[in-house]
N, CA, C and O of each residue as an XYZ file, in Angstrom:
936
protein
N      73.697     68.727   -171.796
C      72.258     68.571   -171.578
C      71.964     67.812   -170.283
O      70.938     68.036   -169.641
N      72.875     66.913   -169.908
C      72.634     66.088   -168.733
C      72.659     66.913   -167.449
O      71.857     66.681   -166.545
N      73.591     67.888   -167.368
C      73.719     68.686   -166.147
C      72.487     69.536   -165.881
O      71.994     69.528   -164.753
N      71.954     70.283   -166.878
C      70.726     71.035   -166.621
C      69.569     70.131   -166.214
O      68.758     70.501   -165.365
N      69.489     68.936   -166.823
C      68.406     68.021   -166.482
C      68.528     67.558   -165.036
O      67.530     67.483   -164.320
N      69.751     67.247   -164.605
C      69.964     66.843   -163.216
C      69.620     67.974   -162.256
O      69.069     67.740   -161.180
N      69.951     69.208   -162.654
C      69.644     70.363   -161.822
C      68.139     70.526   -161.663
O      67.650     70.800   -160.567
N      67.408     70.356   -162.759
C      65.949     70.463   -162.708
C      65.366     69.373   -161.813
O      64.474     69.635   -161.007
N      65.876     68.148   -161.960
C      65.391     67.042   -161.136
C      65.654     67.291   -159.657
O      64.817     66.980   -158.810
N      66.826     67.857   -159.349
C      67.158     68.170   -157.960
C      66.220     69.226   -157.398
O      65.749     69.104   -156.268
N      65.948     70.259   -158.182
C      65.059     71.326   -157.730
C      63.638     70.815   -157.528
O      62.967     71.194   -156.568
N      63.183     69.955   -158.434
C      61.844     69.377   -158.295
C      61.769     68.499   -157.050
O      60.800     68.562   -156.294
N      62.803     67.677   -156.842
C      62.838     66.820   -155.667
C      62.885     67.619   -154.380
O      62.208     67.277   -153.411
N      63.683     68.689   -154.363
C      63.777     69.537   -153.178
C      62.449     70.216   -152.889
O      62.030     70.300   -151.735
N      61.787     70.699   -153.929
C      60.486     71.341   -153.757
C      59.471     70.367   -153.175
O      58.691     70.724   -152.293
N      59.488     69.135   -153.675
C      58.579     68.112   -153.160
C      58.889     67.788   -151.706
O      57.979     67.607   -150.897
N      60.176     67.715   -151.376
C      60.588     67.422   -150.002
C      60.137     68.521   -149.049
O      59.572     68.233   -147.994
N      60.383     69.777   -149.411
C      60.009     70.895   -148.547
C      58.499     70.960   -148.362
O      58.015     71.247   -147.267
N      57.751     70.692   -149.438
C      56.290     70.703   -149.348
C      55.804     69.641   -148.376
O      54.918     69.894   -147.560
N      56.385     68.452   -148.464
C      56.013     67.378   -147.537
C      56.356     67.750   -146.101
O      55.557     67.534   -145.190
N      57.539     68.307   -145.905
C      57.971     68.658   -144.558
C      57.026     69.679   -143.932
O      56.600     69.510   -142.789
N      56.696     70.733   -144.672
C      55.772     71.734   -144.148
C      54.378     71.148   -143.945
O      53.671     71.522   -143.009
N      53.990     70.232   -144.822
C      52.684     69.594   -144.679
C      52.590     68.778   -143.402
O      51.595     68.860   -142.682
N      53.621     67.991   -143.118
C      53.637     67.198   -141.887
C      53.712     68.101   -140.659
O      53.100     67.803   -139.633
N      54.447     69.187   -140.755
C      54.504     70.119   -139.638
C      53.132     70.731   -139.385
O      52.702     70.851   -138.238
N      52.442     71.120   -140.465
C      51.094     71.666   -140.331
C      50.151     70.672   -139.679
O      49.305     71.043   -138.865
N      50.302     69.404   -140.043
C      49.495     68.350   -139.419
C      49.746     68.300   -137.916
O      48.804     68.204   -137.130
N      51.019     68.366   -137.516
C      51.376     68.289   -136.102
C      50.821     69.478   -135.323
O      50.279     69.308   -134.231
N      50.955     70.671   -135.876
C      50.447     71.871   -135.210
C      48.929     71.804   -135.086
O      48.375     72.120   -134.034
N      48.260     71.393   -136.156
C      46.799     71.307   -136.138
C      46.323     70.276   -135.119
O      45.365     70.521   -134.386
N      46.991     69.127   -135.071
C      46.610     68.082   -134.115
C      46.789     68.565   -132.683
O      45.918     68.341   -131.842
N      47.904     69.223   -132.396
C      48.143     69.750   -131.051
C      47.110     70.805   -130.684
O      46.621     70.834   -129.554
N      46.777     71.671   -131.633
C      45.796     72.725   -131.376
C      44.427     72.131   -131.065
O      43.737     72.590   -130.155
N      44.039     71.114   -131.818
C      42.737     70.474   -131.595
C      42.695     69.792   -130.233
O      41.727     69.940   -129.487
N      43.751     69.044   -129.912
C      43.810     68.353   -128.622
C      43.807     69.358   -127.474
O      43.114     69.159   -126.476
N      44.578     70.436   -127.612
C      44.639     71.458   -126.562
C      43.279     72.113   -126.353
O      42.858     72.321   -125.215
N      42.591     72.438   -127.441
C      41.280     73.099   -127.335
C      40.238     72.156   -126.742
O      39.455     72.556   -125.881
N      40.228     70.912   -127.198
C      39.257     69.951   -126.668
C      39.489     69.704   -125.182
O      38.540     69.619   -124.402
N      40.762     69.588   -124.796
C      41.086     69.305   -123.398
C      40.887     70.524   -122.507
O      40.340     70.416   -121.409
N      41.335     71.691   -122.985
C      41.310     72.891   -122.152
C      40.020     73.674   -122.182
O      39.793     74.518   -121.315
N      39.156     73.415   -123.171
C      37.917     74.187   -123.295
C      36.685     73.283   -123.321
O      35.827     73.369   -122.443
N      36.603     72.421   -124.324
C      35.385     71.623   -124.523
C      35.162     70.631   -123.384
O      34.061     70.546   -122.842
N      36.208     69.879   -123.019
C      36.079     68.867   -121.966
C      36.888     69.245   -120.726
O      37.464     68.384   -120.062
N      36.921     70.522   -120.431
C      37.738     70.998   -119.310
C      37.328     70.355   -117.988
O      38.181     69.880   -117.239
N      36.042     70.337   -117.703
C      35.583     69.836   -116.402
C      35.867     68.349   -116.224
O      36.045     67.880   -115.100
N      35.909     67.607   -117.325
C      36.161     66.172   -117.222
C      37.650     65.830   -117.187
O      38.061     64.923   -116.463
N      38.455     66.548   -117.962
C      39.850     66.152   -118.141
C      40.852     66.951   -117.316
O      41.839     66.394   -116.835
N      40.613     68.246   -117.148
C      41.613     69.073   -116.476
C      41.886     68.655   -115.035
O      43.043     68.689   -114.614
N      40.859     68.254   -114.247
C      41.167     67.804   -112.879
C      42.124     66.616   -112.847
O      42.956     66.507   -111.946
N      42.005     65.727   -113.831
C      42.897     64.567   -113.897
C      44.327     65.009   -114.191
O      45.273     64.539   -113.559
N      44.477     65.927   -115.166
C      45.811     66.391   -115.552
C      46.450     67.229   -114.453
O      47.643     67.096   -114.177
N      45.653     68.092   -113.828
C      46.178     68.941   -112.754
C      46.554     68.099   -111.537
O      47.532     68.391   -110.848
N      45.781     67.066   -111.281
C      46.025     66.230   -110.111
C      47.180     65.265   -110.267
O      47.655     64.702   -109.280
N      47.638     65.065   -111.488
C      48.752     64.134   -111.730
C      49.787     64.787   -112.648
O      49.976     64.335   -113.777
N      50.459     65.839   -112.184
C      51.399     66.578   -113.046
C      52.611     65.761   -113.478
O      53.195     66.027   -114.529
N      52.998     64.761   -112.672
C      54.189     63.982   -113.015
C      53.951     63.051   -114.202
O      54.897     62.495   -114.762
N      52.688     62.885   -114.582
C      52.392     62.068   -115.759
C      53.093     62.642   -116.984
O      53.627     61.903   -117.810
N      53.084     63.982   -117.093
C      53.698     64.637   -118.247
C      55.198     64.341   -118.313
O      55.744     64.090   -119.387
N      55.850     64.374   -117.155
C      57.292     64.122   -117.121
C      57.607     62.695   -117.553
O      58.509     62.466   -118.358
N      56.862     61.745   -117.017
C      57.111     60.340   -117.360
C      56.819     60.064   -118.833
O      57.562     59.342   -119.497
N      55.738     60.642   -119.332
C      55.379     60.437   -120.738
C      56.427     61.065   -121.647
O      56.809     60.475   -122.658
N      56.898     62.275   -121.288
C      57.911     62.952   -122.099
C      59.204     62.147   -122.143
O      59.813     62.001   -123.203
N      59.623     61.627   -120.993
C      60.835     60.804   -120.952
C      60.660     59.570   -121.831
O      61.567     59.189   -122.571
N      59.488     58.952   -121.744
C      59.213     57.784   -122.570
C      59.249     58.107   -124.053
O      59.779     57.334   -124.851
N      58.684     59.250   -124.421
C      58.688     59.666   -125.823
C      60.102     59.923   -126.324
O      60.453     59.542   -127.441
N      60.913     60.572   -125.490
C      62.280     60.883   -125.894
C      63.109     59.608   -126.054
O      63.904     59.494   -126.987
N      62.922     58.655   -125.146
C      63.649     57.385   -125.244
C      63.222     56.633   -126.496
O      64.057     56.104   -127.228
N      61.918     56.589   -126.734
C      61.410     55.895   -127.918
C      61.895     56.564   -129.193
O      62.289     55.895   -130.148
N      61.862     57.897   -129.198
C      62.300     58.644   -130.375
C      63.779     58.414   -130.654
O      64.179     58.228   -131.803
N      64.596     58.428   -129.588
C      66.037     58.225   -129.761
C      66.351     56.816   -130.253
O      67.216     56.632   -131.109
N      65.650     55.825   -129.714
C      65.919     54.438   -130.092
C      65.430     54.116   -131.495
O      65.954     53.218   -132.154
N      64.414     54.862   -131.954
C      63.826     54.568   -133.264
C      64.242     55.560   -134.338
O      63.763     55.484   -135.470
N      65.136     56.496   -133.994
C      65.471     57.572   -134.929
C      66.093     57.054   -136.218
O      65.759     57.525   -137.305
N      66.998     56.083   -136.100
C      67.653     55.555   -137.304
C      66.644     54.813   -138.184
O      66.649     54.955   -139.407
N      65.788     54.028   -137.550
C      64.766     53.307   -138.304
C      63.778     54.275   -138.927
O      63.258     54.027   -140.015
N      63.516     55.386   -138.232
C      62.535     56.351   -138.713
C      62.949     56.968   -140.037
O      62.101     57.279   -140.874
N      64.259     57.147   -140.233
C      64.733     57.726   -141.487
C      64.513     56.782   -142.662
O      64.442     57.217   -143.811
N      64.408     55.507   -142.375
C      64.177     54.519   -143.425
C      62.703     54.133   -143.539
O      62.266     53.602   -144.560
N      61.953     54.404   -142.487
C      60.553     53.992   -142.439
C      59.675     55.183   -142.095
O      59.706     55.678   -140.968
N      58.894     55.642   -143.059
C      58.054     56.821   -142.855
C      56.983     56.569   -141.800
O      56.572     57.499   -141.105
N      56.528     55.330   -141.670
C      55.484     55.031   -140.685
C      55.990     55.243   -139.265
O      55.269     55.763   -138.414
N      57.227     54.840   -139.012
C      57.806     55.052   -137.689
C      57.961     56.538   -137.403
O      57.660     56.996   -136.301
N      58.426     57.287   -138.386
C      58.563     58.740   -138.232
C      57.213     59.384   -137.959
O      57.093     60.252   -137.095
N      56.202     58.956   -138.698
C      54.868     59.532   -138.541
C      54.293     59.216   -137.164
O      53.621     60.052   -136.562
N      54.558     58.009   -136.666
C      54.096     57.637   -135.326
C      54.743     58.521   -134.269
O      54.067     58.995   -133.356
N      56.049     58.746   -134.387
C      56.752     59.608   -133.436
C      56.191     61.018   -133.471
O      55.944     61.614   -132.423
N      55.988     61.557   -134.664
C      55.443     62.904   -134.808
C      54.055     62.998   -134.193
O      53.745     63.975   -133.512
N      53.220     61.998   -134.425
C      51.861     62.009   -133.894
C      51.854     61.940   -132.374
O      51.089     62.654   -131.726
N      52.696     61.092   -131.799
C      52.754     60.964   -130.341
C      53.210     62.265   -129.687
O      52.647     62.683   -128.676
N      54.228     62.904   -130.260
C      54.675     64.191   -129.728
C      53.576     65.243   -129.858
O      53.395     66.064   -128.958
N      52.853     65.225   -130.956
C      51.780     66.200   -131.176
C      50.665     66.030   -130.150
O      50.141     67.014   -129.627
N      50.308     64.789   -129.867
C      49.281     64.523   -128.862
C      49.752     64.957   -127.478
O      48.996     65.562   -126.718
N      51.006     64.645   -127.157
C      51.545     64.999   -125.845
C      51.549     66.507   -125.633
O      51.059     67.000   -124.616
N      52.108     67.242   -126.605
C      52.184     68.694   -126.440
C      50.810     69.347   -126.552
O      50.598     70.435   -126.018
N      49.880     68.697   -127.236
C      48.511     69.195   -127.241
C      47.918     69.168   -125.846
O      47.263     70.120   -125.422
N      48.151     68.067   -125.127
C      47.683     67.976   -123.744
C      48.386     69.000   -122.859
O      47.755     69.645   -122.023
N      49.691     69.144   -123.047
C      50.447     70.093   -122.220
C      49.986     71.529   -122.449
O      49.855     72.305   -121.503
N      49.742     71.875   -123.704
C      49.344     73.247   -124.014
C      47.881     73.522   -123.685
O      47.429     74.660   -123.815
N      47.137     72.512   -123.265
C      45.748     72.755   -122.868
C      45.675     73.656   -121.644
O      44.650     74.292   -121.398
N      46.767     73.713   -120.871
C      46.783     74.538   -119.664
C      46.784     76.033   -119.975
O      46.456     76.841   -119.106
N      47.146     76.410   -121.192
C      47.178     77.840   -121.504
C      45.787     78.451   -121.448
O      45.647     79.657   -121.241
N      44.753     77.626   -121.632
C      43.388     78.148   -121.584
C      42.956     78.478   -120.159
O      41.959     79.168   -119.951
N      43.707     77.984   -119.183
C      43.441     78.331   -117.791
C      44.115     79.639   -117.400
O      43.715     80.286   -116.432
N      45.136     80.024   -118.152
C      45.953     81.185   -117.786
C      45.711     82.396   -118.675
O      45.708     83.528   -118.192
N      45.510     82.169   -119.970
C      45.390     83.267   -120.929
C      44.012     83.271   -121.580
O      43.377     82.229   -121.743
N      43.566     84.476   -121.950
C      42.281     84.568   -122.646
C      42.458     84.247   -124.126
O      43.575     84.256   -124.643
N      41.354     83.965   -124.798
C      41.405     83.522   -126.191
C      42.025     84.551   -127.136
O      42.807     84.163   -128.003
N      41.710     85.865   -127.009
C      42.357     86.844   -127.900
C      43.880     86.845   -127.772
O      44.588     86.997   -128.768
N      44.382     86.677   -126.550
C      45.831     86.632   -126.341
C      46.440     85.402   -126.996
O      47.482     85.488   -127.646
N      45.789     84.263   -126.824
C      46.276     83.024   -127.433
C      46.277     83.139   -128.949
O      47.238     82.743   -129.608
N      45.197     83.682   -129.500
C      45.099     83.829   -130.957
C      46.161     84.784   -131.489
O      46.775     84.517   -132.522
N      46.380     85.894   -130.789
C      47.379     86.877   -131.224
C      48.783     86.281   -131.201
O      49.570     86.484   -132.125
N      49.086     85.545   -130.137
C      50.403     84.911   -130.033
C      50.585     83.858   -131.121
O      51.671     83.724   -131.685
N      49.524     83.113   -131.414
C      49.608     82.067   -132.435
C      49.854     82.666   -133.815
O      50.709     82.189   -134.561
N      49.109     83.706   -134.152
C      49.283     84.352   -135.457
C      50.677     84.960   -135.563
O      51.334     84.840   -136.597
N      51.123     85.611   -134.499
C      52.464     86.209   -134.502
C      53.539     85.141   -134.672
O      54.508     85.335   -135.406
N      53.361     84.014   -133.989
C      54.323     82.916   -134.113
C      54.323     82.357   -135.531
O      55.378     82.047   -136.082
N      53.130     82.230   -136.119
C      53.026     81.690   -137.476
C      53.713     82.597   -138.489
O      54.434     82.123   -139.367
N      53.488     83.904   -138.364
C      54.095     84.862   -139.293
C      55.613     84.883   -139.124
O      56.357     84.869   -140.105
N      56.062     84.917   -137.874
C      57.503     84.936   -137.603
C      58.170     83.665   -138.108
O      59.211     83.715   -138.763
N      57.561     82.527   -137.797
C      58.128     81.255   -138.238
C      58.199     81.183   -139.758
O      59.233     80.818   -140.318
N      57.104     81.529   -140.424
C      57.065     81.448   -141.885
C      58.133     82.335   -142.514
O      58.812     81.927   -143.456
N      58.278     83.543   -141.990
C      59.260     84.479   -142.544
C      60.678     83.946   -142.399
O      61.459     83.968   -143.351
N      61.006     83.466   -141.202
C      62.363     82.983   -140.954
C      62.634     81.671   -141.686
O      63.740     81.449   -142.178
N      61.633     80.811   -141.755
C      61.814     79.535   -142.442
C      62.018     79.731   -143.938
O      62.807     79.018   -144.558
N      61.316     80.690   -144.517
C      61.492     80.988   -145.944
C      62.916     81.458   -146.214
O      63.526     81.085   -147.216
N      63.441     82.286   -145.304
C      64.827     82.742   -145.457
C      65.774     81.546   -145.434
O      66.684     81.446   -146.257
N      65.552     80.646   -144.487
C      66.406     79.469   -144.388
C      66.310     78.557   -145.589
O      67.287     77.908   -145.964
N      65.129     78.504   -146.199
C      64.920     77.614   -147.342
C      65.470     78.187   -148.639
O      65.840     77.436   -149.541
N      65.526     79.504   -148.742
C      65.900     80.132   -150.010
C      67.349     80.595   -150.064
O      67.900     80.783   -151.149
N      67.972     80.781   -148.900
C      69.355     81.244   -148.916
C      70.288     80.145   -149.417
O      70.013     78.956   -149.256
N      71.383     80.560   -150.022
C      72.381     79.612   -150.515
C      73.560     79.485   -149.550
O      74.532     78.784   -149.834
N      73.465     80.174   -148.402
C      74.541     80.132   -147.422
C      74.374     78.939   -146.489
O      73.258     78.494   -146.221
N      75.493     78.434   -146.002
C      75.490     77.371   -144.999
C      75.330     78.017   -143.622
O      76.174     78.811   -143.208
N      74.262     77.683   -142.920
C      73.962     78.309   -141.636
C      74.330     77.431   -140.449
O      73.820     77.627   -139.346
N      75.206     76.475   -140.669
C      75.583     75.556   -139.595
C      76.177     76.296   -138.404
O      75.836     76.006   -137.257
N      77.066     77.250   -138.671
C      77.709     77.995   -137.581
C      76.685     78.808   -136.797
O      76.719     78.843   -135.567
N      75.785     79.455   -137.509
C      74.741     80.228   -136.833
C      73.869     79.306   -135.991
O      73.508     79.643   -134.864
N      73.532     78.143   -136.539
C      72.728     77.179   -135.797
C      73.416     76.720   -134.527
O      72.770     76.582   -133.489
N      74.718     76.481   -134.592
C      75.477     76.073   -133.404
C      75.490     77.173   -132.348
O      75.379     76.896   -131.154
N      75.626     78.415   -132.790
C      75.613     79.539   -131.857
C      74.247     79.688   -131.187
O      74.157     79.962   -129.990
N      73.199     79.507   -131.968
C      71.847     79.590   -131.409
C      71.592     78.454   -130.425
O      70.923     78.644   -129.409
N      72.121     77.283   -130.726
C      71.951     76.152   -129.811
C      72.675     76.411   -128.494
O      72.167     76.072   -127.425
N      73.858     77.012   -128.571
C      74.587     77.371   -127.351
C      73.799     78.398   -126.541
O      73.730     78.315   -125.315
N      73.207     79.363   -127.239
C      72.382     80.366   -126.566
C      71.158     79.716   -125.932
O      70.716     80.127   -124.860
N      70.611     78.700   -126.598
C      69.449     77.989   -126.061
C      69.795     77.266   -124.767
O      69.005     77.261   -123.822
N      70.969     76.657   -124.724
C      71.404     75.979   -123.498
C      71.541     76.987   -122.358
O      71.122     76.720   -121.232
N      72.130     78.146   -122.658
C      72.275     79.193   -121.640
C      70.907     79.661   -121.153
O      70.700     79.867   -119.957
N      69.979     79.825   -122.087
C      68.624     80.245   -121.719
C      67.957     79.197   -120.837
O      67.273     79.533   -119.870
N      68.158     77.935   -121.171
C      67.570     76.852   -120.385
C      68.109     76.871   -118.955
O      67.354     76.680   -118.001
N      69.411     77.101   -118.808
C      70.019     77.162   -117.472
C      69.425     78.317   -116.671
O      69.113     78.168   -115.490
N      69.274     79.464   -117.323
C      68.698     80.633   -116.647
C      67.265     80.359   -116.217
O      66.852     80.756   -115.127
N      66.511     79.684   -117.067
C      65.122     79.368   -116.734
C      65.048     78.403   -115.555
O      64.153     78.512   -114.716
N      65.992     77.455   -115.490
C      66.038     76.534   -114.352
C      66.324     77.300   -113.065
O      65.679     77.071   -112.042
N      67.293     78.210   -113.123
C      67.629     79.024   -111.949
C      66.432     79.862   -111.526
O      66.170     80.030   -110.334
N      65.710     80.386   -112.506
C      64.572     81.252   -112.196
C      63.401     80.482   -111.590
O      62.500     81.084   -111.005
N      63.408     79.168   -111.726
C      62.383     78.374   -111.052
C      62.480     78.542   -109.538
O      61.480     78.453   -108.825
N      63.704     78.788   -109.056
C      63.917     78.991   -107.623
C      63.771     80.465   -107.249
O      63.288     80.795   -106.166
N      64.195     81.354   -108.165
C      64.090     82.789   -107.882
C      62.657     83.288   -108.008
O      62.246     84.204   -107.296
N      61.895     82.677   -108.925
C      60.500     83.058   -109.176
C      60.368     84.542   -109.516
O      59.479     85.230   -109.015
N      61.258     85.017   -110.366
C      61.232     86.423   -110.768
C      60.429     86.590   -112.055
O      60.809     86.069   -113.103
N      59.318     87.320   -111.968
C      58.492     87.568   -113.150
C      59.234     88.448   -114.150
O      59.068     88.297   -115.360
N      60.054     89.370   -113.640
C      60.803     90.278   -114.516
C      61.822     89.507   -115.351
O      61.960     89.749   -116.550
N      62.533     88.577   -114.711
C      63.507     87.758   -115.441
C      62.801     86.904   -116.486
O      63.251     86.807   -117.628
N      61.699     86.292   -116.090
C      60.940     85.447   -117.011
C      60.454     86.244   -118.212
O      60.532     85.781   -119.350
N      59.954     87.444   -117.949
C      59.428     88.279   -119.025
C      60.545     88.731   -119.967
O      60.390     88.687   -121.187
N      61.667     89.164   -119.397
C      62.782     89.646   -120.214
C      63.327     88.541   -121.110
O      63.553     88.748   -122.302
N      63.533     87.372   -120.524
C      64.126     86.289   -121.307
C      63.129     85.638   -122.262
O      63.512     84.814   -123.093
N      61.861     86.002   -122.148
C      60.896     85.568   -123.165
C      61.240     86.198   -124.507
O      61.096     85.558   -125.548
N      61.692     87.444   -124.490
C      62.121     88.110   -125.722
C      63.356     87.416   -126.302
O      63.469     87.232   -127.514
N      64.279     87.033   -125.412
C      65.466     86.305   -125.866
C      65.055     84.973   -126.488
O      65.606     84.555   -127.506
N      64.090     84.318   -125.868
C      63.599     83.051   -126.392
C      62.995     83.191   -127.776
O      63.185     82.328   -128.632
N      62.266     84.276   -127.997
C      61.681     84.529   -129.319
C      62.779     84.670   -130.366
O      62.682     84.106   -131.456
N      63.818     85.421   -130.031
C      64.932     85.621   -130.965
C      65.612     84.288   -131.272
O      65.914     83.993   -132.429
N      65.850     83.486   -130.237
C      66.542     82.205   -130.428
C      65.733     81.268   -131.313
O      66.273     80.686   -132.254
N      64.445     81.116   -131.023
C      63.655     80.146   -131.785
C      63.245     80.670   -133.155
O      62.963     79.885   -134.060
N      63.210     81.975   -133.311
C      63.029     82.517   -134.660
C      64.254     82.176   -135.504
O      64.140     81.791   -136.667
N      65.428     82.325   -134.889
C      66.662     81.977   -135.590
C      66.764     80.493   -135.881
O      67.205     80.098   -136.959
N      66.354     79.661   -134.916
C      66.394     78.214   -135.124
C      65.413     77.769   -136.205
O      65.669     76.793   -136.911
N      64.302     78.470   -136.335
C      63.360     78.168   -137.419
C      64.046     78.329   -138.766
O      63.795     77.565   -139.698
N      64.904     79.318   -138.857
C      65.649     79.575   -140.087
C      66.755     78.543   -140.290
O      66.867     77.953   -141.364
N      67.570     78.327   -139.261
C      68.722     77.429   -139.417
C      68.307     75.963   -139.535
O      68.946     75.200   -140.259
N      67.253     75.564   -138.839
C      66.794     74.178   -138.944
C      66.210     73.896   -140.324
O      66.389     72.807   -140.868
N      65.516     74.874   -140.882
C      65.014     74.718   -142.251
C      66.173     74.569   -143.220
O      66.156     73.711   -144.103
N      67.183     75.416   -143.045
C      68.368     75.359   -143.892
C      69.089     74.024   -143.740
O      69.593     73.467   -144.715
N      69.135     73.516   -142.512
C      69.788     72.231   -142.248
C      69.059     71.089   -142.942
O      69.694     70.220   -143.538
N      67.725     71.085   -142.869
C      66.955     70.014   -143.506
C      67.085     70.076   -145.023
O      67.112     69.043   -145.692
N      67.162     71.271   -145.555
C      67.386     71.424   -146.995
C      68.727     70.805   -147.386
O      68.820     70.087   -148.382
N      69.757     71.086   -146.602
C      71.091     70.545   -146.884
C      71.123     69.031   -146.727
O      71.760     68.334   -147.517
N      70.432     68.520   -145.702
C      70.393     67.076   -145.488
C      69.726     66.360   -146.653
O      70.162     65.284   -147.063
N      68.670     66.961   -147.180
C      68.008     66.334   -148.326
C      68.944     66.303   -149.530
O      69.042     65.292   -150.226
N      69.630     67.421   -149.770
C      70.520     67.486   -150.932
C      71.676     66.497   -150.812
O      72.183     66.009   -151.823
N      72.096     66.198   -149.580
C      73.225     65.290   -149.377
C      72.803     63.822   -149.284
O      73.477     62.940   -149.815
N      71.681     63.570   -148.602
C      71.318     62.180   -148.300
C      69.924     61.784   -148.782
O      69.434     60.708   -148.441
N      69.288     62.639   -149.567
C      67.916     62.376   -149.984
C      67.729     61.075   -150.730
O      66.650     60.484   -150.693
N      68.778     60.620   -151.411
C      68.677     59.378   -152.178
C      69.079     58.152   -151.359
O      69.062     57.031   -151.867
N      69.444     58.366   -150.079
C      69.889     57.257   -149.241
C      68.876     56.882   -148.163
O      68.983     55.820   -147.550
N      67.904     57.743   -147.933
C      66.898     57.498   -146.898
C      65.515     57.712   -147.488
O      65.373     58.174   -148.620
N      64.498     57.370   -146.708
C      63.126     57.625   -147.129
C      62.872     59.131   -147.139
O      63.087     59.801   -146.129
N      62.415     59.667   -148.276
C      62.170     61.100   -148.347
C      61.083     61.510   -147.365
O      61.189     62.551   -146.718
N      60.039     60.695   -147.251
C      58.970     61.004   -146.302
C      59.477     60.918   -144.871
O      59.113     61.740   -144.029
N      60.328     59.911   -144.589
C      60.886     59.788   -143.249
C      61.727     60.989   -142.877
O      61.627     61.500   -141.761
N      62.562     61.447   -143.809
C      63.388     62.626   -143.563
C      62.526     63.873   -143.434
O      62.805     64.738   -142.604
N      61.484     63.970   -144.248
C      60.580     65.122   -144.186
C      59.867     65.186   -142.842
O      59.678     66.269   -142.288
N      59.472     64.035   -142.319
C      58.784     64.006   -141.023
C      59.746     64.353   -139.897
O      59.367     65.037   -138.947
N      60.991     63.884   -139.996
C      61.998     64.249   -138.997
C      62.206     65.760   -138.980
O      62.291     66.372   -137.915
N      62.289     66.352   -140.165
C      62.413     67.801   -140.254
C      61.181     68.501   -139.732
O      61.283     69.535   -139.071
N      60.011     67.945   -140.024
C      58.759     68.532   -139.547
C      58.710     68.558   -138.026
O      58.208     69.513   -137.435
N      59.232     67.509   -137.390
C      59.250     67.463   -135.927
C      60.142     68.559   -135.360
O      59.773     69.212   -134.385
N      61.307     68.766   -135.957
C      62.201     69.833   -135.494
C      61.542     71.201   -135.646
O      61.570     72.012   -134.720
N      60.955     71.455   -136.804
C      60.319     72.745   -137.044
C      59.088     72.922   -136.164
O      58.796     74.029   -135.713
N      58.375     71.843   -135.924
C      57.209     71.868   -135.041
C      57.611     72.300   -133.634
O      56.934     73.123   -133.017
N      58.705     71.748   -133.130
C      59.183     72.120   -131.799
C      59.666     73.566   -131.771
O      59.460     74.268   -130.781
N      60.306     74.016   -132.848
C      60.704     75.427   -132.942
C      59.479     76.325   -132.859
O      59.475     77.325   -132.141
N      58.443     75.959   -133.598
C      57.222     76.767   -133.620
C      56.549     76.788   -132.249
O      56.119     77.844   -131.787
N      56.457     75.637   -131.603
C      55.809     75.582   -130.292
C      56.523     76.463   -129.279
O      55.881     77.186   -128.517
N      57.845     76.406   -129.268
C      58.598     77.232   -128.328
C      58.478     78.709   -128.662
O      58.385     79.546   -127.764
N      58.478     79.031   -129.938
C      58.275     80.411   -130.366
C      56.916     80.904   -129.896
O      56.800     82.012   -129.373
N      55.896     80.088   -130.081
C      54.540     80.430   -129.644
C      54.477     80.598   -128.131
O      53.832     81.522   -127.634
N      55.139     79.714   -127.402
C      55.106     79.768   -125.947
C      55.730     81.058   -125.415
O      55.177     81.691   -124.516
N      56.873     81.445   -125.965
C      57.523     82.671   -125.504
C      56.718     83.910   -125.897
O      56.624     84.861   -125.122
N      56.144     83.899   -127.083
C      55.294     85.021   -127.488
C      54.058     85.109   -126.602
O      53.589     86.205   -126.292
N      53.537     83.973   -126.199
C      52.376     83.955   -125.312
C      52.712     84.583   -123.964
O      51.895     85.299   -123.386
N      53.920     84.312   -123.465
C      54.351     84.926   -122.210
C      54.459     86.442   -122.355
O      54.118     87.190   -121.439
N      54.939     86.882   -123.516
C      55.071     88.324   -123.762
C      53.706     88.981   -123.875
O      53.454     90.010   -123.249
N      52.829     88.390   -124.671
C      51.487     88.946   -124.839
C      50.722     88.920   -123.523
O      49.970     89.844   -123.216
N      50.917     87.856   -122.747
C      50.262     87.774   -121.450
C      50.762     88.837   -120.495
O      50.017     89.309   -119.636
N      52.031     89.218   -120.645
C      52.599     90.265   -119.809
C      52.021     91.631   -120.079
O      52.119     92.535   -119.250
N      51.406     91.781   -121.261
C      50.763     93.041   -121.609
C      49.285     93.055   -121.229
O      48.513     93.861   -121.747
N      48.900     92.169   -120.333
C      47.523     92.187   -119.848
C      46.618     91.175   -120.503
O      45.397     91.327   -120.492
N      47.215     90.126   -121.083
C      46.397     89.135   -121.757
C      46.111     87.899   -120.938
O      45.589     86.914   -121.459
N      46.451     87.939   -119.643
C      46.176     86.780   -118.805
C      44.784     86.894   -118.216
O      44.152     87.948   -118.284
N      44.310     85.795   -117.635
C      42.971     85.779   -117.062
C      42.929     86.418   -115.683
O      41.854     86.745   -115.180
N      44.095     86.597   -115.069
C      44.125     87.168   -113.710
C      43.830     88.659   -113.730
O      43.814     89.300   -112.679
């Protein structure tokens, strides 16, 4: 009788953990969307000249966020407030960064890319959450592919080839769709292994941040693809 009861408790705990993780991720996406819309549309004339005129602000802020996140990562797993602060700061930062898409793409294109990213992410994440297979190897392969893609994108900054950028946008979609699946699977495994040793909310927020970044990159690459089909403002 004890084993079935433990199994039920584990399943209930896992369900609660996954619900929290998706909830925090939804919060991050919503916050970024609101900040991006307010900055890029509602208060464009007041805020965009400042952001456009000081592009290096984004680089310095991002470096600061990464340093803070790395230094506080261990504490964040034990303290949900620290995790939530990190998630909120990243959401605000990327909201400001994504405000520039309103200068380049029209609203129907942005909406189409967002819906496509949401459907793709949800489908792949569900697979990662429900499968009983260990996807660590697949995740490592996708991460290696991501590094290769990043190198190619850096090289293309000098080549300025629209064709290369457009082609590798499809590769980017495949990579981040896969990472949405493997990262979900990884967080599920981490909860099952260490859920009783760390703050469940802290771990859920850490997972939400990973999935949030997967979603943003998926959305960004889809936006490049949709824009290539005539969805830009030019």
